[in-house]
C-alpha positions as CSV (number, residue, x, y, z in Angstrom):
1,M,61.4,33.3,-67.0
2,K,63.0,30.1,-66.0
3,E,65.3,31.9,-63.5
4,L,62.2,32.9,-61.5
5,C,61.5,29.2,-60.7
6,F,64.0,28.5,-57.9
7,L,64.1,26.2,-54.9
8,Y,65.8,26.9,-51.6
9,Y,66.8,24.4,-48.8
10,N,66.8,26.5,-45.7
11,D,68.8,29.5,-46.9
12,T,70.7,27.7,-49.6
13,L,69.6,28.0,-53.3
14,I,69.9,24.4,-54.6
15,E,67.8,24.3,-57.8
16,Q,67.2,26.9,-60.5
17,P,65.0,26.2,-62.3
18,Y,63.5,23.4,-60.2
19,D,61.8,20.4,-61.7
20,P,58.1,20.8,-60.7
21,T,57.4,17.1,-61.5
22,K,59.7,16.1,-58.7
23,L,58.8,18.8,-56.2
24,T,56.1,16.9,-54.3
25,Q,58.2,13.8,-53.8
26,N,61.1,15.8,-52.6
27,L,59.0,17.8,-50.1
28,V,57.4,14.6,-48.8
29,S,60.7,12.9,-48.3
30,D,62.1,15.9,-46.4
31,A,58.9,16.2,-44.3
32,K,59.2,12.5,-43.3
33,G,62.9,13.0,-42.5
34,F,62.0,16.0,-40.3
35,I,59.4,13.9,-38.4
36,R,61.8,11.0,-37.9
37,D,64.7,13.2,-36.8
38,N,62.6,15.0,-34.2
39,H,61.2,11.7,-32.9
40,I,64.8,10.4,-32.5
41,R,65.7,13.6,-30.8
42,R,62.9,13.2,-28.3
43,L,63.8,9.6,-27.5
44,G,67.4,10.6,-27.1
45,N,66.5,13.2,-24.6
46,D,64.1,10.9,-22.7
47,D,61.6,13.6,-23.0
48,E,58.5,12.4,-24.9
49,D,56.8,15.7,-24.1
50,Q,59.3,17.7,-26.2
51,P,57.1,18.9,-29.1
52,F,57.9,19.7,-32.7
53,F,56.1,21.7,-35.3
54,L,55.9,20.9,-39.0
55,Y,54.3,23.4,-41.5
56,Y,54.0,21.5,-44.8
57,S,52.9,23.8,-47.6
58,L,51.5,21.8,-50.4
59,P,52.2,22.9,-54.0
60,Q,48.8,21.5,-55.1
61,T,46.5,22.6,-56.4
62,H,48.2,25.8,-57.4
63,T,49.0,26.5,-61.0
64,A,50.8,25.5,-63.1
65,M,49.4,21.9,-63.0
66,M,52.4,19.6,-62.8
67,C,52.4,15.9,-61.7
68,T,54.8,13.0,-61.4
69,E,54.4,10.2,-63.9
70,K,52.7,8.1,-61.4
71,F,49.8,10.5,-61.1
72,C,49.5,12.0,-64.5
73,N,46.3,10.9,-66.3
74,S,45.2,9.2,-63.0
75,S,41.9,11.1,-62.8
76,R,38.9,11.7,-65.0
77,R,39.0,15.3,-63.7
78,G,42.0,15.9,-65.9
79,P,45.2,17.7,-64.7
80,Y,43.4,19.2,-61.7
81,G,42.3,15.8,-60.5
82,D,45.7,14.4,-61.1
83,N,47.1,17.1,-58.8
84,V,44.4,16.3,-56.1
85,N,45.4,12.6,-56.3
86,E,49.1,13.5,-55.8
87,M,48.2,15.8,-52.9
88,A,46.2,13.0,-51.3
89,W,49.2,10.7,-51.6
90,A,51.5,13.3,-50.1
91,V,49.2,13.8,-47.1
92,G,48.9,10.0,-46.7
93,E,52.6,9.5,-46.7
94,I,53.1,12.0,-43.9
95,I,50.3,10.5,-41.8
96,D,51.7,7.0,-42.4
97,V,55.1,8.0,-40.9
98,V,53.3,9.4,-37.8
99,K,51.5,6.1,-37.4
100,E,54.7,4.1,-38.0
101,L,56.4,5.9,-35.2
102,K,53.4,5.4,-33.0
103,I,53.0,9.1,-32.1
104,E,49.6,9.6,-33.7
105,K,47.9,9.9,-30.2
106,N,50.2,12.7,-29.4
107,T,50.1,14.5,-32.8
108,F,47.6,17.1,-33.9
109,V,47.2,17.3,-37.7
110,L,45.3,20.1,-39.4
111,F,44.7,20.2,-43.2
112,I,43.4,23.5,-44.5
113,S,43.3,25.5,-47.7
114,D,44.2,29.2,-48.0
115,H,41.5,30.5,-50.4
116,G,39.0,29.5,-53.1
117,P,40.0,28.1,-56.5
118,Q,41.3,29.9,-59.6
119,V,38.2,29.0,-61.7
120,E,39.5,31.2,-64.6
121,L,41.7,28.3,-65.5
122,C,38.8,26.2,-66.8
123,G,39.6,22.5,-66.6
124,H,42.9,23.3,-64.8
125,G,41.1,25.1,-62.0
126,G,38.9,24.0,-59.1
127,S,35.2,24.4,-58.7
128,T,33.3,26.5,-56.1
129,G,30.1,24.5,-56.6
130,I,27.1,26.7,-55.7
131,L,29.3,29.4,-54.3
132,K,29.8,32.7,-56.1
133,G,33.3,34.1,-56.8
134,Q,36.7,32.6,-56.7
135,K,40.3,33.3,-55.6
136,L,41.0,37.0,-55.0
137,T,37.4,37.8,-54.2
138,T,35.5,38.2,-50.9
139,W,32.5,36.3,-52.2
140,E,32.0,32.9,-50.5
141,G,33.7,31.1,-53.3
142,G,36.9,32.9,-52.5
143,L,36.7,32.5,-48.7
144,R,35.1,29.1,-47.8
145,V,37.7,26.4,-47.7
146,P,37.9,22.8,-46.5
147,A,39.5,22.0,-43.2
148,I,40.1,18.6,-41.7
149,A,41.5,18.1,-38.1
150,W,42.9,14.7,-37.0
151,W,44.1,13.6,-33.5
152,P,43.1,10.0,-32.5
153,G,41.9,9.9,-29.0
154,K,41.3,13.6,-28.8
155,I,39.2,14.6,-31.8
156,P,36.0,12.5,-32.2
157,Q,35.8,10.6,-35.5
158,G,33.4,11.3,-38.3
159,I,32.2,14.6,-37.0
160,V,31.2,17.3,-39.5
161,N,30.9,20.8,-38.0
162,T,29.4,23.9,-39.6
163,E,30.8,26.4,-37.1
164,V,32.2,29.6,-38.8
165,I,35.9,29.8,-38.0
166,S,38.9,31.4,-39.5
167,S,42.5,30.4,-40.4
168,L,43.3,33.3,-38.0
169,D,42.2,30.9,-35.2
170,V,45.0,28.4,-35.9
171,Y,47.6,30.3,-34.0
172,E,45.6,30.8,-30.8
173,T,44.4,27.2,-31.0
174,L,48.0,25.8,-31.2
175,L,48.9,28.0,-28.2
176,D,46.0,26.7,-26.2
177,I,46.7,23.0,-27.1
178,A,50.4,23.5,-26.2
179,G,49.3,24.8,-22.7
180,S,50.2,28.4,-23.1
181,E,48.8,30.7,-20.5
182,R,48.3,33.4,-23.1
183,K,44.8,32.6,-24.5
184,N,42.9,34.9,-26.8
185,G,44.8,37.9,-25.7
186,G,47.3,40.3,-27.1
187,D,47.0,41.7,-30.6
188,T,45.8,38.7,-32.6
189,D,42.4,38.4,-34.3
190,G,41.9,34.7,-33.8
191,T,40.4,32.7,-31.0
192,S,41.1,29.2,-29.7
193,I,38.8,26.5,-31.2
194,K,40.3,23.7,-29.1
195,N,37.0,22.9,-27.3
196,L,35.2,22.8,-30.7
197,L,37.8,20.3,-32.1
198,F,37.6,18.1,-29.0
199,G,33.8,18.0,-29.2
200,L,33.4,20.1,-26.0
201,K,31.4,22.9,-27.6
202,E,28.1,22.7,-29.3
203,N,27.6,23.5,-33.0
204,G,26.5,27.1,-33.5
205,S,28.4,28.5,-30.5
206,N,29.5,31.6,-32.5
207,F,33.2,31.8,-31.9
208,H,33.3,35.1,-33.8
209,E,30.9,38.0,-33.3
210,I,32.2,39.3,-36.6
211,L,34.8,38.4,-39.3
212,F,36.4,41.0,-41.5
213,F,37.3,40.5,-45.1
214,Y,39.9,42.7,-46.8
215,C,41.3,43.5,-50.2
216,N,44.7,44.7,-49.2
217,D,43.8,47.5,-46.7
218,L,40.3,48.0,-48.1
219,L,37.6,46.5,-45.8
220,S,35.4,44.8,-48.4
221,A,32.9,42.7,-46.4
222,V,32.0,41.3,-43.0
223,R,30.3,38.2,-41.7
224,I,28.0,38.5,-38.6
225,G,26.4,35.3,-37.7
226,R,24.3,34.1,-40.6
227,Y,24.6,37.4,-42.5
228,K,27.3,38.5,-45.0
229,I,27.5,42.3,-45.7
230,H,29.5,43.6,-48.7
231,Y,30.7,47.2,-48.7
232,F,32.8,46.6,-51.9
233,S,32.7,43.7,-54.3
234,R,34.6,42.3,-57.2
235,F,33.0,42.0,-60.7
236,I,32.9,38.4,-61.9
237,D,33.8,38.4,-65.6
238,N,32.1,35.2,-66.7
239,A,32.4,36.1,-70.4
240,G,36.2,36.7,-70.0
241,M,36.6,33.4,-68.3
242,Q,34.8,31.6,-71.1
243,R,37.0,33.2,-73.7
244,N,40.1,31.9,-71.8
245,C,38.9,28.3,-72.1
246,G,40.0,26.3,-75.2
247,G,37.9,23.6,-76.8
248,D,39.3,21.0,-74.4
249,L,39.0,23.3,-71.3
250,T,42.7,24.0,-71.4
251,P,43.3,27.6,-70.4
252,L,44.8,29.9,-73.0
253,R,46.4,32.1,-70.4
254,N,47.1,32.0,-66.7
255,I,44.7,34.7,-65.6
256,M,42.9,35.4,-62.4
257,A,40.4,37.9,-61.0
258,N,41.4,41.6,-61.2
259,H,43.4,42.1,-57.9
260,N,43.3,46.0,-58.2
261,C,41.4,46.8,-55.1
262,K,40.7,50.3,-56.4
263,S,38.6,48.8,-59.1
264,M,36.1,47.2,-56.8
265,T,32.5,48.3,-56.9
266,K,31.3,50.3,-53.8
267,H,27.8,49.5,-52.4
268,D,25.7,52.1,-50.6
269,P,23.7,50.7,-49.0
270,P,25.7,47.6,-48.6
271,L,24.7,44.2,-50.1
272,I,23.2,41.8,-47.5
273,Y,22.9,38.1,-47.8
274,D,21.6,35.4,-45.5
275,L,24.2,32.6,-45.8
276,N,22.2,30.1,-43.9
277,I,19.5,30.1,-46.6
278,D,21.5,31.5,-49.6
279,P,25.2,30.4,-49.4
280,G,25.6,31.3,-53.1
281,E,24.9,35.0,-52.4
282,R,22.4,35.3,-55.1
283,F,19.3,36.8,-53.4
284,L,19.7,40.3,-51.9
285,L,18.0,41.1,-48.7
286,D,16.2,44.4,-48.3
287,P,18.4,46.8,-46.3
288,K,15.3,48.6,-45.0
289,R,14.2,45.4,-43.3
290,H,17.6,44.7,-41.8
291,H,18.7,48.1,-40.5
292,A,19.5,46.5,-37.1
293,I,22.2,44.2,-38.5
294,L,23.6,47.1,-40.6
295,A,23.8,49.3,-37.5
296,Q,25.5,46.5,-35.6
297,S,28.0,46.0,-38.4
298,R,28.8,49.7,-38.5
299,D,29.4,49.8,-34.7
300,L,31.7,46.7,-34.9
301,V,33.6,48.1,-37.9
302,D,34.2,51.4,-36.1
303,Q,35.5,49.6,-33.0
304,H,37.7,47.4,-35.2
305,R,39.2,50.4,-37.0
306,L,40.1,52.1,-33.7
307,Q,42.3,49.1,-32.9
308,L,44.1,48.9,-36.2
309,I,47.8,49.8,-36.3
310,K,48.8,50.2,-40.0
311,A,52.1,48.5,-40.8
312,P,54.3,49.3,-43.8
313,S,53.5,47.2,-46.9
314,Q,55.8,44.3,-47.6
315,F,54.9,44.3,-51.3
316,D,55.8,47.9,-52.3
317,T,59.5,47.6,-51.9
318,F,60.4,44.9,-54.4
319,D,63.8,45.3,-55.9
320,P,64.3,43.2,-59.2
321,Q,68.1,43.2,-58.5
322,L,67.5,41.0,-55.5
323,R,66.1,38.1,-57.5
324,P,67.9,34.8,-56.6
325,C,70.6,33.6,-59.0
326,C,72.9,30.7,-58.5
327,N,76.1,30.3,-60.7
328,H,75.8,33.8,-61.9
329,P,75.3,34.8,-64.7
330,S,73.7,31.5,-65.9
331,C,71.3,31.2,-62.9
332,V,71.2,27.5,-63.3
333,C,72.0,24.8,-60.7
334,L,70.8,21.3,-60.0
335,R,69.7,19.5,-56.8
336,S,71.8,16.6,-55.6
337,N,71.9,14.3,-52.6
338,E,75.3,15.8,-51.7
339,T,73.9,19.3,-51.7
340,I,71.1,18.3,-49.4
341,S,73.3,16.6,-46.9
342,N,75.6,19.6,-46.8
343,V,72.9,22.1,-45.9
344,A,70.6,19.9,-43.8
345,I,69.9,21.1,-40.3
346,Y,69.4,17.7,-38.6
347,T,72.8,16.3,-39.5
348,A,73.1,14.7,-36.1
349,Y,70.1,12.5,-36.7
350,K,70.4,11.3,-40.3
351,T,67.9,8.7,-41.3
352,P,67.5,6.4,-44.3
353,I,64.6,8.6,-45.5
354,R,67.2,11.1,-46.8
355,D,68.2,8.5,-49.4
356,E,64.9,9.0,-51.1
357,L,66.0,12.4,-52.2
């Protein structure tokens, strides 16, 4: 299986298999080089308004749990905590270079997770706290994620906001911040939350009348204000998770919730929860007493479906023959500084940070 662990730099395959214990350091070094290169480019053009965009996808805290020697055994939370510590270091390194270049007052930073934790991995997985469910479910434990926004001078410090927003809002928000005239239009599902971030909109402003939660193309649940309505739900196999945990909370296998959407349980009438009072989705509301919200959800779902344009699946056409392989047939290659410099995009603005690789 080692040939499945590969690393690209742009469109060049440079490591197969890659060393996961060095991945974070290499990614951080490249991110810092990208920021420095673009800063020099802006200064060279005498155009400090020329923007750049960095999307930094953290390997933490995804399985498998790997860490550099510096962070291994650094947390009482075990391998998962070690990964969180390394992730915090990575974010801090990137923020520090922004401060070093004195561009923090013209830089918007957004830290956000993509989904809930893979709790099936026992001590190697995260925790949902009081929330039900986990990754690959539409329970709150699979959907509620942390988000931190930072922009000195623009975003007020120390503010905690409980507004219900979505990662779908990021695109529209960036367009709005960048001054695009196209705001909350077209065929996107998000809305700009710029005013919320800047403290110009009160908590509880309801940016979304409704949020839709899918399992592939199956509409499983919706969120309307304080209410969560489940049309389909995933069974949580607590006994199976327990069997996967060794005596030291080390998972026996890398398992996760059943992702076959056809196996989900249908609810008629739907399950209704009041998330303001019951964020753990443990106490069902009587559908007979909440017929108005059910009727509203049906109307909004019908309107939503009329607007959908089904696109071809990107996952049903996988060809095993297209798996990457360097130095065929061995499928083995190693990263080097020379390799990086040969494929780097920003060759005109090389900085000492490249030497860290």
